[in-house]
N, C-alpha and C positions, 0 to 999 in steps of 0.2 A: 400249551403243549405238556407242561410238567404235570398238570392236573390229569390230563388224559393218560399219560404214562403211568401215573400213580393208580388210576382206576383200572387200567388194563392189567397191572400186576396183582391187584388185590381184589378185583371184582370178577368172580367166575362167570357171570352172565354177560360180561362186556361184549364178547364177540357176537353173541346172539342178538343183542340190542344196541349195536354200535351206533347206528344213525340216531336213535332216540336219545342215547346217553350223550352223544356229542352235541346234539341240539340243546339238551338240558344244560350242559356245561357252558355253551355259548350264552344261554339265557342268564345263567348265574354270573357270568363274566360281565355282561352288560349291566345287570342290576347292582352288583357289588363293586365293580371297578370304576376307574375314572374314564371320562369320555370327553372328546373335544367338543367345545361349545363356542359359539361366536362371542367375542368380547365386546363390551360397549365402547363407544367412541364419542367424542364431543361433537356436537352439532348445534347450529343455531336453528331453533324451532319456535316460530311464533304461534299463538293460538290459531286454530283453523279458521275461526270466524273473522280473524284479522288478516288472513292470508290473501294476498292480492289475487290469487287464482279464483277464490270463491267470493271475495268481498262484493264485487259488482253484481252478483246474482241476487243479492238480498236487499238491495237498496230501496226497492219499492215496498218492502215489508218493514214495519216498525220493529226496532230492536227491543230487547227486554228493558233497557234503560229508558227508551222513548215511551214504551207502554206505561211504565210506572210514573214517568214524568207527566204524561197527559192525564193519568188517573188522578194525580195529586194536584194538578193545575186547575184553577177555576172551579173549585168544588161546589160553588153555589149555582153552577150552570149544568144543564144536561150534557152528556157526551155527544160529540159530533156523530151523526148517523153512520158515516163511512168508517170512522174509527171503531164504533160499536160493532159494526159488521165484521171488520177485519179481526178484531180481538176474538170474536166468536169463531171465526174460521181458523185462526191459529191455535185455539184452545187445545185441540187434540195433541198438538206437538209440544205443549207446555208440560211442566211437572205438576204433580198434584198440589204442592204448596203454593205454586204460582196461581193456579186456578182458584184455589181457596182464598188467597189474598185478593185477587181481582174481584171476586164476588163480595168480599167484606169491605173493600175500599170505597165502594160507591153504593148508595141506596138503589133500590130496584127501579125507581122512577127515572133514574138517569140513563137507563139502557133502553134500547129499542126492544119491544116485547119479544119479537122472534129471536133476537140475539141473546136476550136474557134466558129464554127457555133452552136454547142450545147450550149456553154456558152451564146452566144447572144440570142439564143432562150429561154433559161431558164430565162435570164434577162427580156426579153420582157413579158414572161408569168407572172413572179412574179410582174412586174410593173402593169399589168392589174389586177391581183388578189388583189394587195394592194389597188387599187382604188375601187374594189368591196367590200373589207372587211368592209368599213364603210358606204356602200350604198346598203343595201339589206333589204328586208322585207317591206311589206306595199304596198299600191296602187300606190304610187309615183314612184315605181321601177318596174312597170309591164313590160315595154319593155326590161328590163335588161336580161331576160332569152334568148331572141333572140340573143343579143350580146354575151352572155356567150356561147351559143351553137356553135358559130363560132370557137373560139379558143379552147374550150374544145374538140370539135370533132377533130380538127387538132392535139392537144397535145396528145389526147388518141390514135389517129391513128398512130402518129409518135412513141409513146412509144411501142405500140403493134407491129409495124413494126420492130423496133429495136430489140425487144425481139425475134421475129420470126427469124430474121437474125442471132442473136447470137446462137439460138438453132440449126439452120440448118447448120451453118458454123463451129460450134465448138462441136465436138463429146464429148469432155471432160467436157462440161458444164462450161467452163471458160469464165468469163465475160470480154469482150473487146469492145472498141469503134467500132461502125459499120460505114461503108461508106455510109449507107443509110441516114445519116443526111444531105447529100449534098442537097442544096436547088434546084439545077437544076434537081434533080431526083424526086422531090416531085410532084405527079400527082394532077390533079384537081378533083379526085374522091370525092364523098360525104363521110362524116364520116360514115354514116350507111352502104354504099356500101363497104367501107374499112373494117368495122367490120365484115361484112358477109364474105368477102374474107378471113379474118384472121381466122374465125371460120372453114372454109372449109379446112384449112391447118392442123387442129388438127390430131394427130396421131391416127391410127386405134386401137392401144392397149389401149389408154386412154379412147376411146369411149366405149370399151367393159365393162368398170367398171361403167358406168352410167346407173342406173336403168330405167329411162324413155326412154333411147335409145333402150333398148331391146324391149320395147313395141311398139315403133314407127319406128323400124329399116326398116321394109318393106315399109313404106310410105316415107322413105328418108328424114325425118325431122331432123335427128340428126345433120346434118352439119350446121344447122342454130342456134345451141345453142351458146350463148356468153360465154366468160370465167366465168362470175359470175354464169350463169345458169349451166354450167358444174359442178362447185364446189357445188352449192346449191342442185344439184340433185344426187351427188355422193353418193354411198352406202358405200364406203370405203375411208373416208376422210383422214386417216393416210397415206394410200398407194398413194393416189392421191395428196399428199401435194407438195408444191413447192420445187424444188431442189435448194439447196444452191449454189449460184454462187459466184465466187471469181475473183478478178482482179489479173492477173499475167503478168509479162513482162520480157523480157530478160535483160533489163537494169533497175537497181534500183537506186534510189537516196540515197545518203549516210545517214544512220541513220533514214530514213523515211519509205522506202518500203522494208525492209529486208525480205528475204525468211523465211517462217515459216514451221513447220511440217504440214503434211496433217491433222492430228487429231486436231491440234490447229486451223487451218483454218476452219474446219468443225464447230467449236464452235463459230466462229467469227460472228459479226453482219453483216447481209446481206442487202446491200443498194438497191438492185434491179436495174432497169434500166429505171424508169419512168422519164419523163421530168417534171412532176408536183411533187413537194415535198408533204409530208404528210400535212403540214400546208396549202398549196395551195388547195389540194383536200378537206380538212376539211372546208375551207371557202366557196368553191364552192358548196359543198354538203349541208352545212348549209344554203346558200343562196337559194338553191332549196327547202329545207324543210320549210323555212319561207316565201316562195314566195306567193303572193296573187293569183297566177295562178298555184297552185299545180296540178290542174286537167288537165292542157293543155298538149298537145302532146309534145311541145317543152321542157317544164320543165321535163316531165317524161323521155324523151330521154336523156336530160342532166344528170339526176340522174343515168340512166342506164349505160351511158358511163363511169361515174365516178366509179360506182360499178364494171364494167368490168375491169377498170384500176386497182382498188384495188385487184380484184381477180387474175389479171395477175402477181401481184408482190408477194414477200415473205410475209408470214403471219405477220411478224413484221411490214410491211408497213401498213397493215390494222389496227393493234393495234395502230400504231402511229397516223393514221388518227382519230381513235376514241378518242385517248388521246387529240388531238388538238381541237376536236369539242367542242365548248362552252368554250374553255380555251385558250385565246390568247397567253399565254406564254408557252403552252405545259406542264405546271406543273400539270394540271389535276384539274377538278372541278366536283365532283360527281353530283351536282345539275344540272349543265348545260348539262352534258353528259346524265343524266337520261332523261331529256326532249327530247334531240335529239334522243336517242334510242327509246323512245315511238313513236316519229314521224316517225322514220325510219321503225319500225316494222309495222306501218300502212301506208306505202308508197303507194301512189296512182299509180296503174299500169293499169288503165282502158283502156289506149290507146294500150295496147299489147293484143294479143290473149292469151287464157288460157295457151297454151303450152309454151309460151315465158315468162310468168310471173314468177318472182323469188319467191322462198320460203325464205323469209328474215330470218326467224328463223334458218333454216338449214344453210344458208350462214354464219350467225354470229357464229353459233356453229362450223362451219368448221374453223373459225379463232380463236375460243375460245374452243378448244376441252375439256377443263376441266370444262366448265360451261354449264349449261342447261338454255336456254333462256326461260323465262316465256311467256305463251300465255294468252292474255287478257281474252278469253272466259272461261279459267279455274278459273278466279277470279271473274267473274260476278255471280249474283244470280243463283243458280242451278249448278254452277261449282264445281269441286272437291276441290278447294281451296277458296271457296266463303268467308270463315271466315277470310281470310288473305288479305293483301293489295297488289294489283298489283304494285302500285307505290313503295312500300317498296321492293318488289322483284326485280324490275328493278334497284332501287337505289343500292341494294347489288351487282348486276351484274356490275354496273358502277364502284363501288369501287374496285371490283376485276380486272376489265379491267385496271384501272389506276395503280393498284399495279403491274400488269404484264407488263405494258408499261413503267416501270421505266428504262428499258434498253434503250428505245428510248430517254427518257429525258436525260439519261447519254450521249448517243451518240450525241444528239443535242448540249449539253453543250460542248462536246469534240471538235466538228467541228466548232461551232459558237463562243465560248468564249475563249479568250486568258487567260490562267491561268498563272499569273506572278510568282506564288510561289506554292510549294507543302505544304501540311498541316504540314509536319514536319520541314519546313524551319523556321529559327529564325525570330521572329517578331522584326522589327527595332524599336529602342527606343533611348532615349537620350544617347549621347556618354559617359557621366559621369558614367552611369551604365554599360558600356561595355568596360571599360578601360582594363580589363584583356584580351580582344581579340585583342588589338593593338599589332602588332608584329614589323613592320619595324621602323627604327629610325625616318624617316620623320614624320610618323603618331604620334610617341611618342612626337616629338617636337610640332606638331600641337595640341595634347591634352594638353601639358603643357601650351600652350597659352590659350586654352579653359578653363583649370582649373583655371588659373589666372583670366580670365574674370568672371567665375562663382563665385569665391571668392569675387571679387570686387562687383559683383551684390548683393550677399547676404549681404555683409557689408553695401552697400548703402541702402538696404531696412531696415536693422536694425537701422542705423543711422537716417533714415527718420522717422521710427516708434517712436524712442525715442524722437525726436524733436516734432513729432506730438502730443504725449501725453502731453508734456510740453505746447504746443500751446493750447490744449483744456483746460488745467487747467488755463492758462492765460485768455482765452476767458471767462471762468466762473467767474473768480475773477474780471476782468475789465469790464465785461458786454459789450463787444465791438463786432463789426462785424469783420469777418476774414480779410477783406481788411485794417482794421485799427489796426491790431495786428501784431507787428513785429515778434513775435514768430511763428505766423501762416504763415506769408510770407516766413520765413526761412524754415519752414517745407515743404511748397509747393515747394520751390527751391530744397530741398533735395529729395523730391519725384520725381521731374523732372529728377534729376541725376540718380535715381534708374531706371526710365523708360529707360533712355539712356543706362545704363549698361545692362539691360535685352535685349535691341535691339542688343547690341554688342554681347552678348552670342548667340542670334539667328543667327547672321551673320556667326558665326563660326560653329554652329550646328543647322540646321533647325529643328531638332527634340528635341531641348532642352526643349520645352514646355511640353514634356512628364514627365519631372522630377517633383516630388511632390512639391518641394519648388516653382518652377515656376508656377505650376498649382494653388497653394494656393494664390500666389500674383496676378495672372491673375484673379482668381475668386473674390478676394477682390475688384479689380478694376471694375469688371463687376457689382457687387452689389452696389459699390459706385456710379457708373455712372447711375445705375437704380434709386437710390435715387435722384441723381442730376437732372435726366431727369424730374421726377415728381416735384421736387422743382422749376425748371425753368418754367415748365408749369403753376405752381401756381403763381409765381411772375410775369410772363409775360402774365398771363390770356389767356392761349391757350385753345381753344375749350371750353368744359364744365368741365374742370378739377377742378376748384374751387368749382363748384356746386357739382361735384361728391364727392370730399373729404369732403365737409360739410355734405352731406347726409349720407355718409358712417360713418362719425364721430358720427352723431346723432344716427344712427342705432346701432353702436357698443356700445355706452353708454347705450341705452335702453335695449340692450341685456345683458349687464353685469354692474358691478359697474363702476363709473366714471373712465375714463382712467387715469392711474398714470404714470407720466413721471419721469425719474430718473435724478438726478443731474449729471452734467458732471464730477464733482469732485469724485463722488462715483457711478459708473455705475453698481455696482453689486446688486443693489436693496435694500441696507441697509438704504438709506436715500431718500425715495420717496417724491415727491412733486406734488401737483395737479395744473393743469393749464388748463384753457379753451382756445382753439385755434379757432380763427375765420379765416377760410381759405379764406373767401371772402374779408378780409382786412389783407393780409399777412404783410403789412408794419408796422403794430402796434406790431408785434411780433419779437423777436430776432430770428436770423437764427437757433440757436440750438434748440429752442422750436419747430420751424416748422419741423426741421429734426427729432426730437423725435416723433412728431405726425405722420409724413410720414412713418417712420419705423414701428411704432405700427400698423398703418392701412394697410400698403402695404404687409407685410410679415406674413406668417402663423405659421411657426415652432418657438416655444419659444426659443430653443437653438440658431437657426440661427439668430433670432431677437436680442437676447442678444449679440451675437458675432458682429453683424453689428453695434449695438449701441455703442459698446466699441471700434470700429475701427476708429482711427483718419483719415484714408484715406477717410472714408465716410463723416465725419463731416467737412472736409476742402473744400469740393465741388470743386475739381480741374477740370478745363476745359481743353480741347485741344485748341491749338492755332488756330487762325482764318486761313482760307485758304480752297482751294478746294481739295477734295480727288480724287485720281486717281482710281476710283472704280465704278463698275456697279452691281446692284442687279438683280438676276433672281428669281422671286417670283413664288411659286407654292402653290395655296390656297387649301381649304378643299374639303370635299366630295360633298358639294353643292356649286357650284360656276358658275359664268358666264365667267370664263376663262379670255381671253384677255380684255373683256369688264367689268370685275369685278371692284368693288370699295373698296375692303377690304384694310384697312389701308391707304386709299387714302390721307387724310389730312397729316398724318405723312410722307408719301413718298414724297408728294409735298413739305413740308418744308425741307426735306432732299435735295431735288433738289435745292431749293432756297438758302439754307445756305452752302451746301457742293458740289453742282454740281454733285450729284449722280443720274444717270438715273436708273429707274426701268423698267425692261422688264418683263411683265406679261406673263406667259406661258398659252397657250390656252387650259388648262385642262378642262375635261368635268365632269358634275355632275354624281356621282355614276358610273364612268367608271373604267375599270380595271387598275391595276398598269402599265401594259405594254403600254396601249393606252396613259395614261397620261405621262408616261416617255418619249415617243416619242415626245409629244408636248413640254415637257421641253427641250429636245434636240434641238428642233427648236428655242426655246427661247435662248438657249445657243449660237446657231449660230448667232442669232441677236445681242446678247451681244458682241460676239467676233468681229463683224463688227465695233463696237465702239472702238476697239483696246485698251481696258482697262482690267485690272484684274477684276474678278467678284466673287461674293459670292452667295450662295444659301440660300434663305429664304423660309422655308417650314412651312405650318400651317396645323395641323391635318393630314388628309390623304395626304396632299401635302408633308409631310415629307418622307413617304416611296416612294412616286412618285419621289421626287427629289433624294433620295438616290439610287433608282433603275436607274434613268437616269445617275447618276455618274458611277454606276457599269457597265451599258451598254456601256458607252463611254470608260471606262478603259478596258473592255473586248473585245472591237471591233477592227476594223482594225486600223493600225497606224495613218491614217488620223483622226479617231475619238479620239484616245488617245491623239493626239496633242492638242485637244480642252481643255483638262484638264491641260496640262503641258507646253504648248508653252509659252515661255518667253514674258511677256508684256500683255498677254490676257489669263492668267491661272486662275484656281480656287484657291482661297486663304482662304476661311473660310465658315462655315455653321452656320445657325441659325435655330433651330427647336422649333416651338411654339406649345405646347400641342401635342406633337408627338404621332401619332397612328401607328408608325412603328412596334410596338410589338403587334398590334392588340388590341382588346377591348372585354370585356366579353359581350358587346352588340351583337357582331357578332355571337358567338356560341349560345347565347340565342335566337336571332332572327332566326337563322338557324333552331334550334330545333322547334320553333313555326311554321315556314313555313312548315316544314316537317309534323308536327302533324296536322296542319290545312288541308293540302292536303289529308292526310290519312282520316281525319274526313269527308271531302267532298266526298271522294270516298265511304265511308261507307254510307253516306246519299243517294247517287245516287243508291247504291245497294238496299237500303230500298225502294226507289221510283220506282225501276225497274218493280215491279209487277203491277204498275198502268199505265205504259207507253208502247207504242208500241215499237217494235224492231227498227223501223226506227227512231223514236224520240230518243231512247237511243243511237243509233249510231251517230246521229247528235250531241247530247250533248257531247259524248265522243270525236268526231272530233273537236268540238269547244274548249274543255278543252285542248286537245293535242296541238292544234294550239296556244292557249294562252301560254302554258308552253314552247313551242319551238319557240315563236315569237322573233323577233329581240330585242324588248325592254326587254323581260325577260332575254335573253341571255346576253345582254350588261349591263343591270343595276342590275338585281337581282343576276344572276350567275356570272357576271363579276365584277361589282363594289361592290356588297355585299360581295363577297369573300375576298375583301381586309381587312376586319375587322376580318376575321376568323383566328384563330391561325394556322390552316393548311396552309392558304395562306401566313401568316407571316413567317412560318417555311420554306416554299419553297423559299420565297424571300431571307431570310437571309442565307439559305443554299448555294445559288449560288453567293451571292453578293461579290464584291471586292471593296475596297475603298482605297483612298490615305492616307498614314500615316502622311502626312505633313500638314493636314488641321485641325485647331482647331474647335471644335464644341461647340457652346453655346446652352443652352436650357432654355426655360421658361415654368415652370410647375405651376399648380394651384390646390387649394383645395377649395371646396364649403363650405360655412356656410349658416345658415338659412337666414341671411340678405344679402348675396351676390349671392343668387340663383335666376335667372330669373324665373318668374312664369311658363313660357312655358317649362322650363326644370325640373320642380319639379318631374313630373311623371317618366321620364326616369332616373333621378338621383336616385330616390328611387328604381327603377328596377335594376339599376346597383349595388346599395348597397346590395340588396338581392341576386343578382346573384353571386357577387364576395365575399360577406361576409365582406366588408370593406367600410367605407364611406370616405376614403382618395382618392378622385377623383374630377374631374372638371365637372362631369356629363357625360363625354364621355370616358375618359381614366383615369386609376389609376395613381397616382403620381409616383409609383415605376415602371410603364411601360413607362411613358412619358420621356424617357431619350434618349441619343444620341448613344445608342449601343443596340445590341440584348440582351435581358434578358434571354430568354429560349433556344435559339439556340447557342450552344457553338462550335466554331471552330477558325481557325487562324484569320479570318477577325473580329470576335467578339473581339479578343484581340487588334487588330489594332484600332478599334473604341473606345475601352475602354481607350487606351492611349490618343486618340484625344479628348475625352470628357472633357470639362472644367467645366461643371456644371452651377449652378445658384440657388439662394435661392428660396424656394417654396413661392408662393404668394397667397394671399386671393382673389381669383377671379374664374371665370367660363370659360368654354370652348369657349364661344362666345365673349370673351373679345376683340378680334380684330375687331369685327363687329359693325356697327352703322346703316347706312341707310338700310342695308339688313334685319335687324330684327325689324324695326319699326312697321311692320304690326302685330307682335306678342307681342309687348310691352303693358303692362297693367299699371293700376294706381299704383299698388304695386311696379312695376319696376321703375316707375317715382319717387315714394316717396323715394325709397332706392337708386336711381341713378344707377341702376344695369348696364345699358348700356352706362353710361357716363364715361367709363373707359378712363384713359390717354392712348392714342394710341401711342404716341412717344416712350414710354418705350418698345414697342415690337421691335423697330429697332435701335433707336439712341444709346443705351448703347452697343449693339452688334457691330455696326460700329465703335464707338469711342474707344472701348477697343482694337479692332484690329488695329486701327491707332496708339494707344498709344504704342503697342508692336511691331509695324513695319510690321505686316502682310499686312496692307493696307498703301500705300504711299500717300504723297501729290503730286499733279500735279507739273510738272517741273516748270511751270510759277510761282507757289506759292513759291516753294523752292528758285528759283532764286531771287524773290522779297525780300524774307526774308534775303537771304545772302547779298544782296546789301544794306540792312538796318542794317546789323550787327547782324541778328538774325538767323543764320544758324542752321539747325538741327530741330528736333521735340521738341520744347520747349512748355511747357504747363503753363496755368495760372489759376487764380481764376476768 
């Protein structure tokens, strides 16, 4: 209201254009203001394939684990014929890496000839579709439709031919492989001619149920209706539905294809007999909907062939295709599906005669018998639902489709993902907490050895802490440096012994770090190395760290009273003393004064700050010994990135290479792309890291964290060849580092989603208002343009795909299906903004997040309680695995863009320069993570370094000041 009053007083044309100005004001309010959005809540969510609702529907199909098991079993014998047939039938539902592995795992002679041809055909089709999936939409891909028509026509023709053979040759409607897959029997007929021939073979009884056929029967036009046209024109959709088909064979594989009752099979998932899987059809259909040549005959024919293929398959197949549209992972995205449905309902069919044009609404309703598909004309001015939103109505349909398509998502997970455990299986953890489960004598003896090692490690830590406190008291009294203090050197030696004792425990039990005492000591070391990293940067004058700390120090003093540092002798705050610290001249200060100032400025939480100040492990500044690390980093950066060409943390990673010979492989992730797309790029980076023949760790930043975690999950759930990339000795995954993790989503996501939805509805209302002033042709043109924009490739890839990664719905789907290794420690770096640590360019979105979530404990993008290494709101077995693996890290006083420098210079302001907002120490994002994992033995030294140390009498991982 205040804005309107201001405009009314100062804008002379306000009264003449009051409705338009008011509408523009409301748009600005929605775009720039805060908005109510649903908040996440905790819920127990098992993987869909393990959900009791769906689990029984898939028992007569082999799971991904069973498929790989049978492929690797009895390799000297040919595959069972029924298993060979089943794998070829399931192939369209598998992922491309799966089909590739299946073909490579067994020689050609082990397969049935017809099944092998089908597998090879599916492989070639999936390979072509994979190439198209990232290259469609826009003028640069205009010739693509001609290429697509070649193999779409062949795949559609082959699928319809196989279906016709199965129907005619099997009176019981039992699905079995057809001999028509033989390549020597494939004719050179055109796809259109083949489709017409398949239409002529339709039975007379089914034609009697089609209403347009009665009208045109005498003219003989009925035989030219395609499968989609027959369904779209049917008056009795229920009776004319697809008959459920089943695979049966006289020979069954043990425990995989056991015979079930007839009633049970009738309720089973129907896979159909298409050579194109739902994901393949969805990509090709979407490529046509977003094509710059939507009006061309070739594109229209491609779309028609795909719709005919969908109509020839079970209803579940069509639901699966709709689920996959605009949703790369098949998890479902209502925003992307809504746009695609709007484009599909307005499908251009101008190249077809009126009789052959499809009634898309009726076709969709045949696949969705419980839903009524909205018609655009009913929602335009003058329509019976003019007061309501057409977009809203389609969005509701999209949500219902995705809910109904959960059975497909469950089946896809069942066929594509190896589930290593059931939800009821015990979560592995440290052996010391599982001693009661040890039964045999040998294991008991092994545990006795482990128990002795644990006791020795705890005692070594206690002895080191006692000596450490003595050393700090001596440092305060003698006013000396650590290297000049005998008590301090002795404490460092004892801490080195405790590190060695912990490494011994880990050799006996690789999950020992799950124990609370181990986690506590590990985290103390991580925080100590964090302080040491900043201390070294100051002393060695690395980058702009001295300047950053000086400006941060001045800003902190101006914000509050002069900083008070506590004496080493009395660190509980009873004896405070004031000290000015000049970070630009660190040599004039004692080590402990610098450490006090660093802790005060670096960390946020008062309790954590006090604990760190009182820890002798922090104040002794213990370093790892010199040498090269046998380690590679695979980095996955944030939502806005240049991928492989990015320069995030470049100076720190370069120093890591120079000092420790650690190579960093940047994943070629994309800006605002979906989790699935980026996860595939990270897998490629893992392949590159493995070629270096070194163990590797994952470094994720912001959206890169869920991307990296999904990549790990996909590898662990994939074929054995992919699983080996995580566990193969000498080049396995050993640790994770998550910087400002967005894996649990962000309230920015739901808030932005609600804004986009409201703005679209407001735009629709505006066009209805203007409809009376415009011709019907102009109105149709505007609607076509808007539909094209909403279903364009950029919208689907970036708004519906990448934007969905911050939604709690997307986070829930990701965590629901995820699997992760229990042997990988996870470090995190979290931050909380303050007035003097907030970049000016982040002030607005920071305030919006505070209002949307009701808390200011965030870094401008994600809340501190969400930026952890485990799922917060989705509870299942995997969430407990990651909870055991999370090692933590103290909360820091920083912002979300802390790892960035060159990338944000164009938004840097004078205020940012005054406060040194972007001059953050970059080394602290990676050096402490790497060093702490070396300290505890997760990362090893290179053999050349170890041999050199042994020859000089310094064997083992010794550490120094």
